[in-house]
C-alpha positions in Angstrom: -3.4 -27.3 22.8 -6.5 -29.4 23.5 -4.4 -32.6 24.0 -2.1 -30.8 26.4 -5.0 -29.4 28.5 -6.9 -32.7 28.4 -3.7 -34.5 29.7 -3.4 -31.9 32.5 -7.1 -32.4 33.5 -6.6 -36.2 33.5 -3.6 -35.8 35.8 -5.9 -34.2 38.4 -8.7 -36.6 37.8 -11.0 -34.3 35.8 -12.5 -34.4 32.4 -12.1 -31.5 29.9 -14.7 -30.3 27.4 -13.7 -27.8 24.7 -15.5 -25.2 22.6 -13.7 -23.7 19.7 -14.9 -20.1 19.1 -13.7 -17.1 17.1 -11.1 -15.4 19.2 -13.0 -12.3 20.1 -16.0 -14.3 21.1 -13.9 -16.7 23.2 -12.3 -13.8 25.1 -15.6 -12.0 25.7 -17.2 -15.2 26.9 -14.4 -16.1 29.3 -14.4 -12.5 30.7 -18.1 -12.5 31.3 -18.8 -16.1 32.5 -18.0 -17.8 35.7 -15.8 -20.8 35.8 -14.4 -21.0 32.3 -10.9 -21.6 31.1 -9.4 -20.1 27.9 -6.1 -21.0 26.1 -3.9 -20.0 24.6 -4.1 -16.4 25.7 -1.5 -13.7 25.6 -1.0 -11.9 28.9 -0.7 -8.2 28.6 -1.3 -5.2 30.9 -4.7 -4.4 29.3 -6.0 -7.9 30.1 -4.4 -8.3 33.5 -7.6 -7.7 35.6 -9.9 -9.4 33.1 -8.8 -12.9 33.8 -7.4 -15.2 36.5 -4.0 -16.2 35.2 -3.6 -19.9 35.8 -0.3 -21.0 34.3 2.1 -20.2 31.5 1.9 -22.9 28.8 4.8 -22.1 26.5 6.8 -19.4 24.7 5.9 -19.0 21.1 7.7 -16.8 18.5 5.5 -14.2 16.8 6.5 -13.8 13.1 5.4 -12.4 9.8 4.4 -15.2 7.5 4.2 -14.8 3.8 3.9 -16.9 0.7 6.8 -15.1 -1.0 9.9 -13.6 0.4 10.2 -13.8 4.2 9.8 -10.3 5.8 10.8 -8.8 9.1 9.0 -6.0 11.0 10.5 -3.2 9.0 9.7 -4.9 5.6 6.1 -5.3 6.8 5.5 -1.6 7.0 5.7 -1.4 3.2 3.1 -4.2 2.6 -0.5 -3.2 1.7 -2.2 -5.6 4.2 -1.2 -7.7 7.2 -3.7 -10.2 8.6 -3.9 -10.2 12.4 -6.2 -11.7 15.0 -8.9 -9.2 15.8 -8.4 -8.0 19.4 -5.3 -10.1 19.8 -1.9 -9.2 21.2 -0.6 -9.2 17.7 -3.0 -6.5 16.5 -2.3 -4.3 19.5 1.5 -4.8 19.2 1.5 -3.6 15.6 -0.9 -0.7 16.2 1.2 0.4 19.1 4.1 0.6 16.6 2.2 2.8 14.1 1.0 0.1 11.7 -2.2 1.0 9.9 -2.0 -1.6 7.1 -3.8 -4.3 9.2 -6.6 -6.7 8.2 -8.1 -7.9 11.5 -9.7 -11.3 11.2 -11.9 -13.4 13.5 -10.2 -16.8 13.0 -6.8 -18.2 11.9 -8.4 -20.0 8.9 -9.7 -16.6 7.7 -6.1 -15.1 8.0 -4.7 -18.1 6.1 -7.3 -17.7 3.3 -6.6 -14.0 3.1 -2.9 -14.7 2.6 -3.6 -17.6 0.1 -6.0 -15.4 -1.9 -3.7 -12.3 -1.9 -6.0 -10.2 0.3 -3.1 -9.9 2.7 0.6 -10.0 1.9 1.6 -11.2 5.4 0.0 -12.7 8.5 1.4 -11.7 11.9 0.8 -14.5 14.4 2.6 -17.4 16.1 5.0 -19.2 13.8 3.4 -22.5 14.6 -0.1 -21.3 13.8 0.9 -19.8 10.5 2.8 -23.0 9.4 -0.1 -25.2 10.5 -2.9 -23.3 8.8 -1.0 -22.6 5.6 0.0 -26.3 5.3 -3.7 -27.2 5.8 -4.4 -25.1 2.7 -1.6 -26.7 0.7 0.8 -23.8 1.0 4.3 -23.6 2.5 4.6 -20.4 4.5 7.8 -18.4 4.6 8.4 -17.3 8.1 10.3 -14.2 8.9 12.6 -13.8 11.9 10.9 -13.7 15.3 9.5 -10.2 16.0 8.9 -11.0 19.6 8.4 -14.2 21.7 5.2 -14.3 23.7 4.1 -16.6 26.4 0.8 -18.4 25.8 -1.2 -18.7 29.0 -4.0 -20.8 30.4 -6.4 -18.3 32.0 -9.7 -18.5 33.7 -12.7 -16.3 34.1 -12.3 -13.4 36.6 -14.5 -15.5 38.9 -13.1 -19.0 38.4 -15.8 -20.6 40.6 -14.7 -24.1 41.8 -12.1 -24.7 39.0 -9.1 -26.5 40.5 -6.6 -23.8 39.5 -3.8 -24.8 41.9 -4.0 -28.4 40.8 -4.0 -27.5 37.1 -1.0 -25.2 37.7 0.9 -28.0 39.4 0.0 -30.5 36.7 1.2 -28.2 33.9 4.4 -27.4 35.7 5.1 -31.1 36.1 4.3 -31.8 32.5 6.6 -28.9 31.4 9.4 -30.4 33.6 8.9 -33.8 32.0 9.0 -32.3 28.4 5.4 -33.2 27.8 4.4 -29.6 27.0 7.1 -29.4 24.3 6.2 -32.8 22.8 2.4 -31.9 22.7 3.2 -28.5 21.1 5.5 -30.0 18.5 2.7 -32.4 17.4 0.8 -29.4 16.1 3.7 -27.8 14.2 4.3 -29.2 10.7 7.9 -30.1 9.8 
């Protein structure tokens, strides 16, 4: 994602600086500050007024990742623990469907470790994130069928200040049309 956003900024003659924070902290900071961007962020009704929605980045399948047999949503109900991003759309999605067997975590690496160490039997997140993080730990994740496909967004603080939102929107749309968004994303997905 940083490479994609850096390229979009370069297209409009701007530099981009990044801070990598635990997800809940990143969301809270972007909500409270002026003139910040956050990506990737799932767009959902409960967040609609909390951000200025700049541009959709790409559609990503949300799946159950395991180290054993691949599981679907129904199978996941029988597991003892499912790691999810704390405060993320995945946690809300499962809770809205009656799941109580969740292990909310602050960062993707924490979810990967919980799965690798057996503290969670599945991890519900984007297929690419699960594959990437588990490969980094030396494990091959088994990915279940897509539960839902969610659009990852570039969003800004409620008060975007002088951020060039229209120019970024246009740059990202042009990059998507050229296939640059897909190529940048595939660079992060193992296999």
